[in-house]
PDB file of N, CA, C and O in Angstrom:
ATOM      1  N   UNK A   1     -98.016 131.896 110.870  1.00  0.00           N
ATOM      2  CA  UNK A   1     -98.761 132.937 110.185  1.00  0.00           C
ATOM      3  C   UNK A   1     -98.984 134.126 111.109  1.00  0.00           C
ATOM      4  O   UNK A   1     -99.116 133.969 112.323  1.00  0.00           O
ATOM      5  N   UNK A   2     -99.024 135.324 110.513  1.00  0.00           N
ATOM      6  CA  UNK A   2     -99.285 136.519 111.291  1.00  0.00           C
ATOM      7  C   UNK A   2    -100.764 136.686 111.584  1.00  0.00           C
ATOM      8  O   UNK A   2    -101.613 136.015 110.998  1.00  0.00           O
ATOM      9  N   UNK A   3    -101.049 137.586 112.494  1.00  0.00           N
ATOM     10  CA  UNK A   3    -102.450 137.817 112.853  1.00  0.00           C
ATOM     11  C   UNK A   3    -103.076 138.845 111.920  1.00  0.00           C
ATOM     12  O   UNK A   3    -102.386 139.681 111.336  1.00  0.00           O
ATOM     13  N   UNK A   4    -104.384 138.766 111.793  1.00  0.00           N
ATOM     14  CA  UNK A   4    -105.123 139.703 110.950  1.00  0.00           C
ATOM     15  C   UNK A   4    -105.430 140.945 111.787  1.00  0.00           C
ATOM     16  O   UNK A   4    -105.709 140.837 112.981  1.00  0.00           O
ATOM     17  N   UNK A   5    -105.379 142.112 111.170  1.00  0.00           N
ATOM     18  CA  UNK A   5    -105.713 143.355 111.875  1.00  0.00           C
ATOM     19  C   UNK A   5    -107.222 143.476 111.942  1.00  0.00           C
ATOM     20  O   UNK A   5    -107.852 143.796 110.935  1.00  0.00           O
ATOM     21  N   UNK A   6    -107.807 143.235 113.073  1.00  0.00           N
ATOM     22  CA  UNK A   6    -109.255 143.329 113.243  1.00  0.00           C
ATOM     23  C   UNK A   6    -109.947 142.061 112.768  1.00  0.00           C
ATOM     24  O   UNK A   6    -109.373 141.269 112.021  1.00  0.00           O
ATOM     25  N   UNK A   7    -111.177 141.881 113.208  1.00  0.00           N
ATOM     26  CA  UNK A   7    -111.902 140.673 112.811  1.00  0.00           C
ATOM     27  C   UNK A   7    -112.465 140.835 111.408  1.00  0.00           C
ATOM     28  O   UNK A   7    -112.709 141.950 110.949  1.00  0.00           O
ATOM     29  N   UNK A   8    -112.667 139.712 110.737  1.00  0.00           N
ATOM     30  CA  UNK A   8    -113.189 139.757 109.376  1.00  0.00           C
ATOM     31  C   UNK A   8    -114.680 140.084 109.351  1.00  0.00           C
ATOM     32  O   UNK A   8    -115.246 140.307 108.281  1.00  0.00           O
ATOM     33  N   UNK A   9    -115.320 140.116 110.522  1.00  0.00           N
ATOM     34  CA  UNK A   9    -116.731 140.482 110.589  1.00  0.00           C
ATOM     35  C   UNK A   9    -116.931 141.948 110.216  1.00  0.00           C
ATOM     36  O   UNK A   9    -118.007 142.336 109.760  1.00  0.00           O
ATOM     37  N   UNK A  10    -115.880 142.769 110.414  1.00  0.00           N
ATOM     38  CA  UNK A  10    -115.988 144.203 110.107  1.00  0.00           C
ATOM     39  C   UNK A  10    -115.548 144.536 108.688  1.00  0.00           C
ATOM     40  O   UNK A  10    -115.493 145.711 108.326  1.00  0.00           O
ATOM     41  N   UNK A  11    -115.235 143.536 107.880  1.00  0.00           N
ATOM     42  CA  UNK A  11    -114.750 143.800 106.526  1.00  0.00           C
ATOM     43  C   UNK A  11    -115.835 144.466 105.688  1.00  0.00           C
ATOM     44  O   UNK A  11    -116.981 144.014 105.684  1.00  0.00           O
ATOM     45  N   UNK A  12    -115.486 145.527 104.984  1.00  0.00           N
ATOM     46  CA  UNK A  12    -116.435 146.225 104.120  1.00  0.00           C
ATOM     47  C   UNK A  12    -117.372 147.155 104.857  1.00  0.00           C
ATOM     48  O   UNK A  12    -118.387 147.569 104.297  1.00  0.00           O
ATOM     49  N   UNK A  13    -117.065 147.495 106.088  1.00  0.00           N
ATOM     50  CA  UNK A  13    -117.947 148.337 106.908  1.00  0.00           C
ATOM     51  C   UNK A  13    -118.124 149.726 106.297  1.00  0.00           C
ATOM     52  O   UNK A  13    -119.247 150.216 106.185  1.00  0.00           O
ATOM     53  N   UNK A  14    -117.042 150.347 105.911  1.00  0.00           N
ATOM     54  CA  UNK A  14    -117.107 151.726 105.422  1.00  0.00           C
ATOM     55  C   UNK A  14    -117.828 151.793 104.080  1.00  0.00           C
ATOM     56  O   UNK A  14    -118.611 152.711 103.838  1.00  0.00           O
ATOM     57  N   UNK A  15    -117.565 150.824 103.210  1.00  0.00           N
ATOM     58  CA  UNK A  15    -118.194 150.832 101.892  1.00  0.00           C
ATOM     59  C   UNK A  15    -119.709 150.691 102.017  1.00  0.00           C
ATOM     60  O   UNK A  15    -120.456 151.328 101.275  1.00  0.00           O
ATOM     61  N   UNK A  16    -120.161 149.860 102.949  1.00  0.00           N
ATOM     62  CA  UNK A  16    -121.602 149.676 103.111  1.00  0.00           C
ATOM     63  C   UNK A  16    -122.258 150.897 103.751  1.00  0.00           C
ATOM     64  O   UNK A  16    -123.453 151.123 103.556  1.00  0.00           O
ATOM     65  N   UNK A  17    -121.501 151.686 104.509  1.00  0.00           N
ATOM     66  CA  UNK A  17    -122.055 152.890 105.147  1.00  0.00           C
ATOM     67  C   UNK A  17    -122.146 154.071 104.182  1.00  0.00           C
ATOM     68  O   UNK A  17    -122.964 154.969 104.378  1.00  0.00           O
ATOM     69  N   UNK A  18    -121.315 154.075 103.145  1.00  0.00           N
ATOM     70  CA  UNK A  18    -121.230 155.221 102.249  1.00  0.00           C
ATOM     71  C   UNK A  18    -122.487 155.319 101.388  1.00  0.00           C
ATOM     72  O   UNK A  18    -122.922 154.319 100.817  1.00  0.00           O
ATOM     73  N   UNK A  19    -123.078 156.521 101.286  1.00  0.00           N
ATOM     74  CA  UNK A  19    -124.280 156.651 100.461  1.00  0.00           C
ATOM     75  C   UNK A  19    -123.968 156.450  98.979  1.00  0.00           C
ATOM     76  O   UNK A  19    -122.920 156.871  98.490  1.00  0.00           O
ATOM     77  N   UNK A  20    -124.893 155.801  98.276  1.00  0.00           N
ATOM     78  CA  UNK A  20    -124.694 155.511  96.856  1.00  0.00           C
ATOM     79  C   UNK A  20    -124.946 156.776  96.050  1.00  0.00           C
ATOM     80  O   UNK A  20    -125.975 157.431  96.218  1.00  0.00           O
ATOM     81  N   UNK A  21    -124.015 157.116  95.181  1.00  0.00           N
ATOM     82  CA  UNK A  21    -124.151 158.285  94.319  1.00  0.00           C
ATOM     83  C   UNK A  21    -124.093 157.788  92.884  1.00  0.00           C
ATOM     84  O   UNK A  21    -123.160 157.077  92.512  1.00  0.00           O
ATOM     85  N   UNK A  22    -125.081 158.154  92.076  1.00  0.00           N
ATOM     86  CA  UNK A  22    -125.114 157.708  90.682  1.00  0.00           C
ATOM     87  C   UNK A  22    -123.970 158.336  89.901  1.00  0.00           C
ATOM     88  O   UNK A  22    -123.519 159.438  90.212  1.00  0.00           O
ATOM     89  N   UNK A  23    -123.504 157.616  88.878  1.00  0.00           N
ATOM     90  CA  UNK A  23    -122.435 158.131  88.034  1.00  0.00           C
ATOM     91  C   UNK A  23    -122.934 159.300  87.207  1.00  0.00           C
ATOM     92  O   UNK A  23    -124.085 159.323  86.773  1.00  0.00           O
ATOM     93  N   UNK A  24    -122.049 160.277  86.992  1.00  0.00           N
ATOM     94  CA  UNK A  24    -122.421 161.446  86.218  1.00  0.00           C
ATOM     95  C   UNK A  24    -122.144 161.202  84.742  1.00  0.00           C
ATOM     96  O   UNK A  24    -121.227 160.466  84.379  1.00  0.00           O
ATOM     97  N   UNK A  25    -122.949 161.830  83.904  1.00  0.00           N
ATOM     98  CA  UNK A  25    -122.707 161.772  82.464  1.00  0.00           C
ATOM     99  C   UNK A  25    -121.556 162.708  82.129  1.00  0.00           C
ATOM    100  O   UNK A  25    -121.579 163.878  82.511  1.00  0.00           O
ATOM    101  N   UNK A  26    -120.559 162.212  81.427  1.00  0.00           N
ATOM    102  CA  UNK A  26    -119.426 163.034  81.048  1.00  0.00           C
ATOM    103  C   UNK A  26    -119.228 162.953  79.539  1.00  0.00           C
ATOM    104  O   UNK A  26    -119.586 161.962  78.902  1.00  0.00           O
ATOM    105  N   UNK A  27    -118.654 164.009  78.985  1.00  0.00           N
ATOM    106  CA  UNK A  27    -118.313 163.985  77.567  1.00  0.00           C
ATOM    107  C   UNK A  27    -117.164 163.013  77.365  1.00  0.00           C
ATOM    108  O   UNK A  27    -116.243 162.960  78.180  1.00  0.00           O
ATOM    109  N   UNK A  28    -117.211 162.250  76.290  1.00  0.00           N
ATOM    110  CA  UNK A  28    -116.160 161.253  76.089  1.00  0.00           C
ATOM    111  C   UNK A  28    -114.849 161.930  75.716  1.00  0.00           C
ATOM    112  O   UNK A  28    -114.837 162.952  75.030  1.00  0.00           O
ATOM    113  N   UNK A  29    -113.753 161.350  76.175  1.00  0.00           N
ATOM    114  CA  UNK A  29    -112.442 161.904  75.907  1.00  0.00           C
ATOM    115  C   UNK A  29    -112.000 161.483  74.510  1.00  0.00           C
ATOM    116  O   UNK A  29    -112.333 160.390  74.052  1.00  0.00           O
ATOM    117  N   UNK A  30    -111.241 162.361  73.828  1.00  0.00           N
ATOM    118  CA  UNK A  30    -110.785 161.991  72.490  1.00  0.00           C
ATOM    119  C   UNK A  30    -109.795 160.840  72.538  1.00  0.00           C
ATOM    120  O   UNK A  30    -109.035 160.696  73.496  1.00  0.00           O
ATOM    121  N   UNK A  31    -109.812 160.027  71.498  1.00  0.00           N
ATOM    122  CA  UNK A  31    -108.898 158.887  71.415  1.00  0.00           C
ATOM    123  C   UNK A  31    -108.107 158.965  70.118  1.00  0.00           C
ATOM    124  O   UNK A  31    -108.463 159.701  69.198  1.00  0.00           O
ATOM    125  N   UNK A  32    -107.036 158.199  70.064  1.00  0.00           N
ATOM    126  CA  UNK A  32    -106.252 158.106  68.830  1.00  0.00           C
ATOM    127  C   UNK A  32    -105.562 159.396  68.462  1.00  0.00           C
ATOM    128  O   UNK A  32    -104.887 160.017  69.283  1.00  0.00           O
ATOM    129  N   UNK A  33    -105.743 159.797  67.189  1.00  0.00           N
ATOM    130  CA  UNK A  33    -105.075 160.983  66.652  1.00  0.00           C
ATOM    131  C   UNK A  33    -105.485 162.239  67.403  1.00  0.00           C
ATOM    132  O   UNK A  33    -104.653 163.109  67.661  1.00  0.00           O
ATOM    133  N   UNK A  34    -106.756 162.338  67.753  1.00  0.00           N
ATOM    134  CA  UNK A  34    -107.255 163.533  68.434  1.00  0.00           C
ATOM    135  C   UNK A  34    -106.622 163.685  69.817  1.00  0.00           C
ATOM    136  O   UNK A  34    -106.345 164.802  70.255  1.00  0.00           O
ATOM    137  N   UNK A  35    -106.395 162.575  70.498  1.00  0.00           N
ATOM    138  CA  UNK A  35    -105.758 162.634  71.813  1.00  0.00           C
ATOM    139  C   UNK A  35    -104.300 163.060  71.686  1.00  0.00           C
ATOM    140  O   UNK A  35    -103.813 163.862  72.483  1.00  0.00           O
ATOM    141  N   UNK A  36    -103.599 162.523  70.681  1.00  0.00           N
ATOM    142  CA  UNK A  36    -102.212 162.915  70.449  1.00  0.00           C
ATOM    143  C   UNK A  36    -102.116 164.411  70.166  1.00  0.00           C
ATOM    144  O   UNK A  36    -101.198 165.084  70.635  1.00  0.00           O
ATOM    145  N   UNK A  37    -103.068 164.923  69.400  1.00  0.00           N
ATOM    146  CA  UNK A  37    -103.093 166.340  69.060  1.00  0.00           C
ATOM    147  C   UNK A  37    -103.306 167.191  70.303  1.00  0.00           C
ATOM    148  O   UNK A  37    -102.654 168.218  70.486  1.00  0.00           O
ATOM    149  N   UNK A  38    -104.224 166.753  71.151  1.00  0.00           N
ATOM    150  CA  UNK A  38    -104.498 167.470  72.394  1.00  0.00           C
ATOM    151  C   UNK A  38    -103.264 167.491  73.299  1.00  0.00           C
ATOM    152  O   UNK A  38    -102.939 168.525  73.883  1.00  0.00           O
ATOM    153  N   UNK A  39    -102.584 166.358  73.414  1.00  0.00           N
ATOM    154  CA  UNK A  39    -101.386 166.273  74.250  1.00  0.00           C
ATOM    155  C   UNK A  39    -100.272 167.163  73.704  1.00  0.00           C
ATOM    156  O   UNK A  39     -99.576 167.829  74.470  1.00  0.00           O
ATOM    157  N   UNK A  40    -100.102 167.176  72.373  1.00  0.00           N
ATOM    158  CA  UNK A  40     -99.076 168.010  71.752  1.00  0.00           C
ATOM    159  C   UNK A  40     -99.347 169.481  72.048  1.00  0.00           C
ATOM    160  O   UNK A  40     -98.446 170.229  72.427  1.00  0.00           O
ATOM    161  N   UNK A  41    -100.606 169.883  71.869  1.00  0.00           N
ATOM    162  CA  UNK A  41    -100.960 171.285  72.126  1.00  0.00           C
ATOM    163  C   UNK A  41    -100.760 171.645  73.590  1.00  0.00           C
ATOM    164  O   UNK A  41    -100.301 172.743  73.901  1.00  0.00           O
ATOM    165  N   UNK A  42    -101.097 170.741  74.480  1.00  0.00           N
ATOM    166  CA  UNK A  42    -100.954 171.013  75.908  1.00  0.00           C
ATOM    167  C   UNK A  42     -99.480 171.117  76.299  1.00  0.00           C
ATOM    168  O   UNK A  42     -99.111 171.947  77.129  1.00  0.00           O
ATOM    169  N   UNK A  43     -98.642 170.272  75.699  1.00  0.00           N
ATOM    170  CA  UNK A  43     -97.238 170.230  76.115  1.00  0.00           C
ATOM    171  C   UNK A  43     -96.360 171.262  75.428  1.00  0.00           C
ATOM    172  O   UNK A  43     -95.488 171.850  76.068  1.00  0.00           O
ATOM    173  N   UNK A  44     -96.572 171.494  74.134  1.00  0.00           N
ATOM    174  CA  UNK A  44     -95.604 172.287  73.377  1.00  0.00           C
ATOM    175  C   UNK A  44     -96.127 173.613  72.844  1.00  0.00           C
ATOM    176  O   UNK A  44     -95.333 174.535  72.657  1.00  0.00           O
ATOM    177  N   UNK A  45     -97.409 173.753  72.595  1.00  0.00           N
ATOM    178  CA  UNK A  45     -97.928 174.969  71.985  1.00  0.00           C
ATOM    179  C   UNK A  45     -98.298 176.000  73.035  1.00  0.00           C
ATOM    180  O   UNK A  45     -97.927 177.168  72.912  1.00  0.00           O
ATOM    181  N   UNK A  46     -99.028 175.584  74.072  1.00  0.00           N
ATOM    182  CA  UNK A  46     -99.536 176.528  75.057  1.00  0.00           C
ATOM    183  C   UNK A  46     -98.672 176.615  76.306  1.00  0.00           C
ATOM    184  O   UNK A  46     -99.202 176.859  77.389  1.00  0.00           O
ATOM    185  N   UNK A  47     -97.345 176.423  76.195  1.00  0.00           N
ATOM    186  CA  UNK A  47     -96.502 176.447  77.390  1.00  0.00           C
ATOM    187  C   UNK A  47     -96.230 177.883  77.811  1.00  0.00           C
ATOM    188  O   UNK A  47     -95.974 178.750  76.975  1.00  0.00           O
ATOM    189  N   UNK A  48     -96.287 178.125  79.117  1.00  0.00           N
ATOM    190  CA  UNK A  48     -95.989 179.450  79.638  1.00  0.00           C
ATOM    191  C   UNK A  48     -94.514 179.531  79.998  1.00  0.00           C
ATOM    192  O   UNK A  48     -93.809 178.521  79.971  1.00  0.00           O
ATOM    193  N   UNK A  49     -94.050 180.711  80.329  1.00  0.00           N
ATOM    194  CA  UNK A  49     -92.637 180.914  80.664  1.00  0.00           C
ATOM    195  C   UNK A  49     -92.278 180.208  81.964  1.00  0.00           C
ATOM    196  O   UNK A  49     -91.127 179.818  82.162  1.00  0.00           O
ATOM    197  N   UNK A  50     -93.251 180.041  82.850  1.00  0.00           N
ATOM    198  CA  UNK A  50     -92.977 179.401  84.136  1.00  0.00           C
ATOM    199  C   UNK A  50     -92.654 177.922  83.953  1.00  0.00           C
ATOM    200  O   UNK A  50     -91.879 177.348  84.718  1.00  0.00           O
ATOM    201  N   UNK A  51     -93.254 177.308  82.932  1.00  0.00           N
ATOM    202  CA  UNK A  51     -93.008 175.881  82.723  1.00  0.00           C
ATOM    203  C   UNK A  51     -91.670 175.635  82.019  1.00  0.00           C
ATOM    204  O   UNK A  51     -91.096 174.551  82.129  1.00  0.00           O
ATOM    205  N   UNK A  52     -91.178 176.646  81.297  1.00  0.00           N
ATOM    206  CA  UNK A  52     -89.900 176.490  80.606  1.00  0.00           C
ATOM    207  C   UNK A  52     -88.786 176.917  81.555  1.00  0.00           C
ATOM    208  O   UNK A  52     -88.397 178.085  81.569  1.00  0.00           O
ATOM    209  N   UNK A  53     -88.277 175.992  82.339  1.00  0.00           N
ATOM    210  CA  UNK A  53     -87.227 176.302  83.301  1.00  0.00           C
ATOM    211  C   UNK A  53     -85.916 175.761  82.746  1.00  0.00           C
ATOM    212  O   UNK A  53     -85.749 174.549  82.603  1.00  0.00           O
ATOM    213  N   UNK A  54     -85.009 176.638  82.441  1.00  0.00           N
ATOM    214  CA  UNK A  54     -83.707 176.212  81.933  1.00  0.00           C
ATOM    215  C   UNK A  54     -83.790 175.538  80.572  1.00  0.00           C
ATOM    216  O   UNK A  54     -82.983 174.660  80.267  1.00  0.00           O
ATOM    217  N   UNK A  55     -84.756 175.938  79.749  1.00  0.00           N
ATOM    218  CA  UNK A  55     -84.875 175.364  78.412  1.00  0.00           C
ATOM    219  C   UNK A  55     -85.590 174.039  78.371  1.00  0.00           C
ATOM    220  O   UNK A  55     -85.838 173.513  77.285  1.00  0.00           O
ATOM    221  N   UNK A  56     -85.932 173.475  79.524  1.00  0.00           N
ATOM    222  CA  UNK A  56     -86.625 172.194  79.570  1.00  0.00           C
ATOM    223  C   UNK A  56     -88.084 172.427  79.909  1.00  0.00           C
ATOM    224  O   UNK A  56     -88.420 173.362  80.635  1.00  0.00           O
ATOM    225  N   UNK A  57     -88.946 171.575  79.382  1.00  0.00           N
ATOM    226  CA  UNK A  57     -90.351 171.646  79.737  1.00  0.00           C
ATOM    227  C   UNK A  57     -90.549 170.762  80.952  1.00  0.00           C
ATOM    228  O   UNK A  57     -90.371 169.546  80.872  1.00  0.00           O
ATOM    229  N   UNK A  58     -90.914 171.355  82.070  1.00  0.00           N
ATOM    230  CA  UNK A  58     -91.144 170.609  83.300  1.00  0.00           C
ATOM    231  C   UNK A  58     -92.647 170.374  83.429  1.00  0.00           C
ATOM    232  O   UNK A  58     -93.434 171.306  83.267  1.00  0.00           O
ATOM    233  N   UNK A  59     -93.049 169.146  83.717  1.00  0.00           N
ATOM    234  CA  UNK A  59     -94.467 168.847  83.812  1.00  0.00           C
ATOM    235  C   UNK A  59     -95.063 169.346  85.128  1.00  0.00           C
ATOM    236  O   UNK A  59     -96.223 169.756  85.164  1.00  0.00           O
ATOM    237  N   UNK A  60     -94.288 169.316  86.201  1.00  0.00           N
ATOM    238  CA  UNK A  60     -94.787 169.816  87.475  1.00  0.00           C
ATOM    239  C   UNK A  60     -93.701 170.686  88.105  1.00  0.00           C
ATOM    240  O   UNK A  60     -93.045 170.264  89.057  1.00  0.00           O
ATOM    241  N   UNK A  61     -93.508 171.897  87.580  1.00  0.00           N
ATOM    242  CA  UNK A  61     -92.364 172.697  88.016  1.00  0.00           C
ATOM    243  C   UNK A  61     -92.552 173.291  89.410  1.00  0.00           C
ATOM    244  O   UNK A  61     -93.652 173.681  89.802  1.00  0.00           O
ATOM    245  N   UNK A  62     -91.447 173.344  90.138  1.00  0.00           N
ATOM    246  CA  UNK A  62     -91.445 174.031  91.426  1.00  0.00           C
ATOM    247  C   UNK A  62     -91.389 175.533  91.141  1.00  0.00           C
ATOM    248  O   UNK A  62     -90.939 175.936  90.069  1.00  0.00           O
ATOM    249  N   UNK A  63     -91.832 176.354  92.071  1.00  0.00           N
ATOM    250  CA  UNK A  63     -91.775 177.802  91.846  1.00  0.00           C
ATOM    251  C   UNK A  63     -90.332 178.267  91.587  1.00  0.00           C
ATOM    252  O   UNK A  63     -89.397 177.829  92.257  1.00  0.00           O
ATOM    253  N   UNK A  64     -90.175 179.148  90.617  1.00  0.00           N
ATOM    254  CA  UNK A  64     -88.848 179.645  90.241  1.00  0.00           C
ATOM    255  C   UNK A  64     -88.404 180.670  91.268  1.00  0.00           C
ATOM    256  O   UNK A  64     -89.155 181.582  91.613  1.00  0.00           O
ATOM    257  N   UNK A  65     -87.181 180.514  91.752  1.00  0.00           N
ATOM    258  CA  UNK A  65     -86.660 181.446  92.758  1.00  0.00           C
ATOM    259  C   UNK A  65     -85.978 182.615  92.102  1.00  0.00           C
ATOM    260  O   UNK A  65     -85.478 183.504  92.790  1.00  0.00           O
TER     261      UNK A  65
END
């Protein structure tokens, strides 16, 4: 068997040091039909010219040269 990196006595050290922050209240995300509608609008309706490279819709396009 291989050796463990560091002793197990130090396991969880960073998590226990981190200050506890309460979860924030967020608006719920749409589900079902509403989510599909949002995705369609984001992908096909509101596309800019920079995203349409060579007739294809690129999700993370590199800068056009």
